[in-house]
C-alpha positions in Angstrom: 10.8 18.4 16.7 7.1 17.8 16.2 4.6 17.2 19.0 1.2 15.7 18.5 -1.6 16.2 21.0 -4.8 14.2 20.7 -8.2 14.7 22.3 -11.7 13.6 22.1 -11.7 10.0 23.4 -14.1 8.7 25.9 -16.8 6.2 26.8 -19.7 5.9 24.4 -22.6 3.5 23.9 -22.8 1.3 20.8 -24.2 3.2 17.9 -22.9 6.5 19.3 -20.4 8.9 17.9 -17.1 10.5 18.9 -14.8 13.0 17.2 -11.0 12.7 17.8 -8.7 15.6 17.2 -4.9 15.7 16.8 -2.9 18.9 16.6 0.7 19.1 15.4 3.0 21.8 16.9 6.6 22.6 16.2 8.7 24.8 13.9 9.8 24.3 10.3 8.1 21.1 9.4 6.0 20.0 6.4 3.4 17.3 6.3 2.9 14.5 3.8 0.1 12.7 5.6 -1.6 12.6 8.9 -3.7 9.8 10.2 -4.8 7.4 12.9 -3.9 3.9 14.1 -5.5 2.1 17.0 -4.5 -0.7 19.3 -6.9 -2.8 21.3 -5.8 -4.8 24.4 -3.6 -7.7 23.4 -3.7 -6.8 19.8 -1.2 -5.2 17.4 -1.5 -1.7 16.3 -3.7 -1.3 13.1 -4.2 1.3 10.6 -7.5 3.2 10.7 -7.4 6.2 8.3 -5.1 8.6 6.6 -5.4 11.9 4.7 -2.9 13.5 2.3 -2.1 16.9 3.6 -2.1 18.8 0.2 -4.4 16.8 -2.0 -6.8 15.6 0.7 -7.0 12.1 -0.6 -8.2 9.7 2.1 -7.7 6.0 2.9 -9.6 3.9 5.4 -9.5 0.3 6.7 -12.4 -1.6 5.4 -14.1 -2.1 8.7 -14.5 1.7 9.3 -14.8 3.2 5.8 -18.6 3.6 6.0 -18.7 4.8 9.5 -15.6 7.0 10.1 -14.5 10.2 8.3 -11.1 11.8 8.5 -10.7 15.5 7.7 -8.1 18.2 8.3 -7.6 21.9 9.0 -4.3 22.9 7.4 -4.4 26.3 9.1 -4.4 24.6 12.4 -2.2 21.6 11.6 -5.0 19.5 12.9 -6.6 16.2 11.8 -9.9 15.0 12.9 -11.6 11.5 13.0 -15.3 11.6 13.1 -16.5 8.1 14.3 -20.1 7.2 13.9 -22.1 4.1 14.5 -19.5 2.9 16.9 -19.2 -0.8 17.8 -17.7 -2.5 20.8 -14.9 -3.8 18.5 -13.9 -0.2 17.9 -12.7 0.0 21.5 -9.0 0.8 21.5 -6.4 3.4 22.1 -6.3 5.7 19.1 -3.0 7.1 18.0 -2.4 10.0 15.7 0.6 10.0 13.5 2.3 12.5 11.1 4.4 11.6 8.1 7.0 14.2 7.2 9.4 14.1 4.2 12.4 11.8 4.9 11.5 11.3 8.6 10.3 8.5 10.7 6.6 8.9 11.7 5.8 11.1 14.6 3.2 9.7 17.1 0.8 11.1 19.6 0.4 9.7 23.1 -2.9 8.1 22.3 -6.5 8.6 23.4 -8.7 5.9 24.8 -12.1 5.1 23.1 -14.4 2.7 24.9 -17.6 1.5 23.2 -19.8 -0.2 25.8 -23.3 -0.2 27.1 
């Protein structure tokens, strides 16, 4: 079984920055991808960014690709999401996920990001 623990959310003013972290723990697992979704109040969960664990290829939703950067530390089984130039519309609960071979996605508990003045 894999557990994902997120951290780094909080309240930030428009134009500010936050860095989210997500660490995977467990035994005997391998990783295809790790990434982030988010869910705003009353909205469906939406994809934000993903990174391939071996090759490091990244994908982003269009609205964040010039402002957010996803990175990883394979030695720590940790993925990061650096969020810059934050906007009120980035306000959401951010969920980390892990894609393992032949398994359903594993999800973190979510971390709240609020962008407000």
